[in-house]
Every structure is written in structure tokens, then in C-alpha cells.
N, C-alpha and C positions, 0 to 999 in steps of 0.2 A: 641640102640647100645651101647656096653660096652665102658668104657675108653680104649683109646690106651695106650699102655705101652710096657714093654718088652716081655710079653706074645704073642704079635702080631708081634714079629720078630723071625722067626724061626732060632734059632742059630745053626751053625754047625761048626765043626772044620775045618777051612779053611787051618791050617797049616798041614793037612794031606796030602794037595796037593801041598802046596808051602812053602818054607822055609822062605820067607820074612815076617817078624813080622806084626800082624795085631791086632788092638784092636776093640772089638765089641763096637757099636755105639749106641747112644739112639734115640728114637722117641721123638720129642717135639712137642705138639699141639700149634699152633700159634693161641692164642685167641684174636682176633680183632674184634671190632666193624662192620667194612666192612663185614667180614665173617658171622658175627651173624645176620646181618641184611638180607643177602642174603639166609640165611638158610642152610649154608655148613659148613663144617669141614675141615680144613687144617693141615696136619701134616708134619713136617719137619724131614726128616733121616738125622742126622748129620754125614755124611760119611767124612766129612772134620776133624773128630777126629780119623779115623782109623789108621794114622800113622803121626808120626811128620812132614815127608817130602814127603812120597809118598801117598799124601792124596787124598781122594774122589775117583772118577771114575779112576783115574790114576793107583791106587793099582789094580783095577780089570782088567783094559786094559793092564796091564804089566804083570799079573800074569803068563799066559801061554807063553807070549813071553820070560819071564825070564827063565821058565822051559826050553824052546827050547835052550836058550843060554847055560843054566846048562849042556845040553847034547851035545853041539856042541865042538868039539876038540879045537876050538880056544878060547872058553869062552869069546868071545868079541861081544859086541852089538854095532852097527852103527845106527844113527838115525839122524833126522834133525829137525830144528826149528829156530825160529827168537831170537833175542837177550832178549826177555823177555818171553820165551817159559815156561810154566809150565811143559810141556811134557818134555824138556831136564832136568829141575830142578827135576822132579820125577824120571826119569830114571839114573841120575847121582847118586842120593841118594840110590837107589835100587841095582845099580851095586857096589857102594862102600859097602853097608851093606853085600852083598853076595860075596865080593871079586872077582868081573868081571871086565874086562876091558871095558870102554865104550868111544865111539867116538861120538862128536856131530859135524854135519855138519851146520854151523850157517850161515844164509842168512844176507849178508851185510859185510861191511868191518871191519876189526878189529880196536879197539880204544885202546889207551894206558891205559885210566882208565876204567875198567870194571864196568858194572853196578852190583847190587846186585845179580841178577840172575845169570849172567855169572860168577861172583866171586864165588858164592856157587858151581857152577857146576864144576868149575876149582879145588875148594878146595876139592871137592868130588872124585877127581881124573880123571875126564872127560877130554879127549884129543879134544880140539876145532879145527876145520878146518873151516876156513872162505871161502865163495865163494861169488862172486858178485851177485846181485840180477837177472841179466841176466842168469848167470850159473845155479842158483837155480832153476830156471824154467825147467831146464832140468833132475832134480834129479831123476825121475822115468825112464830114458831112459837107455838102456844097455850100451851104450859107457861111460856115466857118471858113472855109477855103476863099470864099469869094470877099470875106471881110479882111483876110490876109493880103489878097491881090490889090484891094482898094488902099490899103495902107503902105505897101511896100513895092507895089507895081508888079510886073511880070516875073515869073520864076518857073524853075523846074522843081517840081515837089518830089522829095524822096521820103517815103513812109518812115516811121519810128523805127529804129533797128536796121534800116536800109533795105528790108526785105521786099523786093518786087521782082518782076521777071528779068530786069536788067542784073539784079543781084544773084539771081539763080543762074543766069547764064554765066556770069563770072565765075561763080564757084563751080560750075560744071566744067569749064574750061580748066580750071585748076586741077579737078578731080581727073579729067582725061590725061592730063600731064604726068600722073603719079604711075610708079610702078603698079601694074594691074594684077600681081600675083598674090597680094596679101589675101588672106582668107577672111579678114574683118578689117573695115575702115571706121573708125571711131571719131566723133567730134562731139563737143559740147554744143547744146542748143538754146538759144534764146527766142528769136522770133520765127525760126525756122527756115529762113531762106539758103543758109549754107547747107543744112542737111538736104533740102530739096536739090541743091545743085550737085551735091556729092552723089545723090542717088541717080541723077541724070547723066552724069559724066562718068561714073565709075564701072567697072566690069560687072555687068548685070547678073554674073553667076556667083559673085561674092556678096556677103552679108555687110550692110552698112547699119550702124548702131549710133543713134543719137541719144545723148544723154541731157535731158531736159534739166534747166537750171531753174524753172518756173515751178511753183506749186500749182496743181491742179491744170495741167497743160494739155489735157485730153483733147481739147477742140482744135490743138494744132494739126492733128492727124488728118483731118479733112482737108486742111489747106495744103499739106504736103501732097496729099493724093491728088489734088487738084493740078498741082504742078507737074506730077508724075503719074499721070493715068496708067492704070495696068502694071505698074511695079510694084512687085510684092517682096522684093529682097531687102526689106529694111525693117527696123524697128525703133520706136521711140521709147526710151526707158525712162520712167519717171520717178524711180525710187532714190535718187540722189541729188535732190534739190536743197537738202539742209536746211529748210525752213523757208525756201522761196528765193526770189531774185534779189540778189546783192545781200542775202542774209548767210549766215555762217553759224558754225558751232565750234566749241573748243576741239573737239576731235578732228575736225576738218582743218583748222589752223595747225594743230600738232602734226597731221599727216603731211600737210604742205611743207613745214618746215624739216621734217624727217626726209622727205622727198629730196629736197634741195640739198641735204647734208650728205646723203647717200649717193645721188645721182648728177649733182652740180647742175641742175635744171631748174630755174625760178618757175613757181607756178603762182596764179593769184585764186582768191577764194569764190570768184564770181562765175568762171567759166572752167577753165581747163583743170582747176584744181578739183573741182567736183567730178569731172569726167575720169580723171586718172584715179581718183579714191573709189569711183564706181567700177572701174576696170580691175582693181585689186581685189574688191569685195566680191565682183562675179567670178574671178579666178578662184578664189577660195571656195566658192559654191560649186566648182566644177562646171561653170557655164561654157567654157571655151573647150572644144574637143582637143585632146592631147595632138601634138604635132601641128596645132594651128599657128598662123602667123598674124599679128595684128600690127595694123598702122593707125597710130592715134595723131589726131592733128592739134597741135598747140596753136590756138587762136589768138594769141597775144593778149592785150588787156592789161599788161603788167603795170602801166601808169596808175591803174585805178586799184591796185591791191592794197 
């Protein structure tokens, strides 16, 4: 097999379809004794470098949602997230870059001192609307959305985490642009939109692995199947959530620190750190067939680490 490099990423002009800035990103082979002993090769796609603020999979998930907002008379996007949401962070930055109005419905009570994420989204011009955790559970119901429209006027609604058909379409386009010869394509999974897009867009003879960062994410399987009826070349791995969303353990934090020291690649403990830890553990278990090649996607979010 030839060395991996730029020739293996099919570059295309994404700006033909979206006016949001995008920087082409490198493939980095992770040379580690654990992989050498198992007889596999692991390559990391550094999508965390594709944009200063709308990084990783967020760029692809927002791409067609942003185009929809640009075509809407209100030029307003409303979405949802918690106080440390990477999705709110990326959405606020994208709307600021393109001169769009953004509204973020935030789960939980307002605090006088904002954390770094909420201060950033506010500085980007996002209008923050706080709701109680109980009210937030009703965010997909018609009465809740009608009340938001009465308060803020017309808008394009993007769900929490940005996972909808537009997001799946963007992630699918990203998958189709990748080298299709890898045996495994791996990504961390939050709400499932990115994984669904990778399944749709990548070589159907290869295996797609999603590493869930949520505890008890089994219900997500049906939603991913809904986006990809008939596709069976994928698996949602649920053993590496490290306690659940935005939770971590000393072992995970130690792994991330060691990974950066050995490979000069920063990870974060919410998404990509958990995926890479899972890949190493599965390698030790002999999960991957000797001679296999893996392409793992760094989905960004480093500002939240």
C-alpha cells in the first residue's frame, strides 16, 4: 500500500456550494507501537483545522443549514444547546461570519458570569434565551416552537446538535470526498447526524464505526437506520462514553495528554479523545483484522476541552 498523503484526499472546491470559509485539512498517520503490533495502520483526518471556530464536523453539519438560512427572508437561525455546547459555539461563529442573525435557546438558568463558550457566542452576536431544564425537554413540540416564533419572529430552526437531513447531506458529501480505500471509517458520535452522513456517503463495502459519547445511546440506532435504510455496514460502539456526555475520567485525561505528547495532535475529552481511546482499546482486543487500514475523523471542538 502506498503512503497516505494529500493525494488520497479528493479535494474539491467546497466554496462553490457554501460561502462559509473552509481550509483543506491534512491526513496524519498515527505511528504507534500498539498499531504496529496489531498489523494495522491508523490515519487521522484533521478536520479540527478546517475553520478557526466552525471546526470539524460542525462545518459540514451546518453547511446546508446555513444555505437554507441565507435563502430565508428572515436570515435568522434558531437552535438549541447546553451551556458548553460546541454546536452553539460553531453556529454563532458561522452566522457572525456571514452576517446572519442567530438565536440560541440555552438549557438551564442564566448566570451573571458567563463561561467561555457562552461569552464567545454572545460576542459573536448570538441572542441567548434561557429556559429551565423542564421546559427544554419540550423543545421539539409545536407549542414550544410557536412560543419562540411569537417572541422572536420568523426563523429557520436547527435542532440540538445540528442533526437533521441537511446535516446528514453535508456529512455525506464530506464522506464522498474522502479516499474510499480505507477498511474502516471511524468517528465520535453525539446526536448521530455525522455518523449517518458518513454511512450514506462512504464506500458501502467498508465498515463505518461510530463511537458514542453518550451513556445509553441505544435509541440512536433507529434514527440512524431511518437516515440510511438498508445499510448494514456500520456499528455504533457504546463502550467508550467514560460516564456520559461531557464527562471524563482520570484515565481518559491521561490518555489524551500522552497522545498529544507522542503524536503532537491535541484531542478533547468530549468527542475525539473518547474515539481514539476506543480505537486503541479495540486494537489491543484484536478487533481489527491484521492488514487493515483505519481512517478516523478528528471532529474538532478543541475550544471546549
